[in-house]
N, C-alpha and C positions, 0 to 999 in steps of 0.2 A: 503493500501500498502506498503512495506513495502523499508526505502533504502537501498543500497548495504553496508551499515556497518549490516545490518542486525535491525536497530531501525524504530519503526514506522515511516510512514509521519507524520499519524497527531493522534490526537492534539499536537502542538507545543509550549509549551510552551517558553518563554523566559527565563528561566532560559538551555532547552536543546541545544536553536538554542547558545545561549555564548558558553557553552559547545564544539558544536561542531566547533564553530572559534575558538577558542582558540583551537582545538587539528589539526583542519586545518593549523592553522598560525603554527604552529611548524614543521607540515610537507614541511610547501610552502618554495621553495628555490627562490630566485626571479630571474626573467631574464628580469623585467623591469616593466609598471610598477601596479599596482595590480587589477583598473581595467581590465589587459589585463589576467592576473592570476584569478581575480576571476571568469572570465566567464567561461576560459577554466578550468581548473580544480573544480571547482564545482559548474557545472551547475544544480542540484538539488536545489540547491537556487533560482534559478529562473524560470525552467522548473513547479517545482515539488508543491514549496510554493508561486510562485508567484512575488517574490522581482524581484524589477527597481532598474539600478543603476541613483542614483539621481545628486550629486555632487564628481569631481573623478579631480585628479591630477597629474603628475609626476616630478620629478624635476629634473633631469642630475646633472647641477648646486649644488646641494642641496646633494649627493655624494646618488641618486638615490631614496632624502624620494619623500613618496608617500603616497596617502589616497585615498579611496573611500566609498560613503555611501549607502547604500542599502536600500533601503525602499519598505515595502507592505505599509495592508490595516492597517497593527496593528501594526507596528515594525520597526524601520529606528537603523539599522548595520552601526557600524562606525568602519572599517580598516584602521590604521596608519601603514604606513612602514617609520619606520625613523633610517636609518643609517645599515639596520638590525634588526631589532629590531620590532615586528608584536606586536601591542594592539591592542582591540578588546572590542569598546568600547556597548550594546546593551540599546534600551529607549522603552520604550512601547507609545502608540501611543493615546491611551485613558483611 
């Protein structure tokens, strides 16, 4: 199966996922919490790769800062938005 960007879906390595997440973080313009942005703009993470939302939070009082933790059977990916700067951490669970 091929992703919309032309790359293969499986197998996905930790480095490939982190590179995809960093590319996505540069094109996402935040309008709310990361949970909503990720589910709306990157549905292939959930539909094709089987990620689910673990923890998430959004704080309007902290200038719109938010985070979302995505989990799969083998990876945990944390997206953090602090004052418009988005960071991504990828951790292998095995």
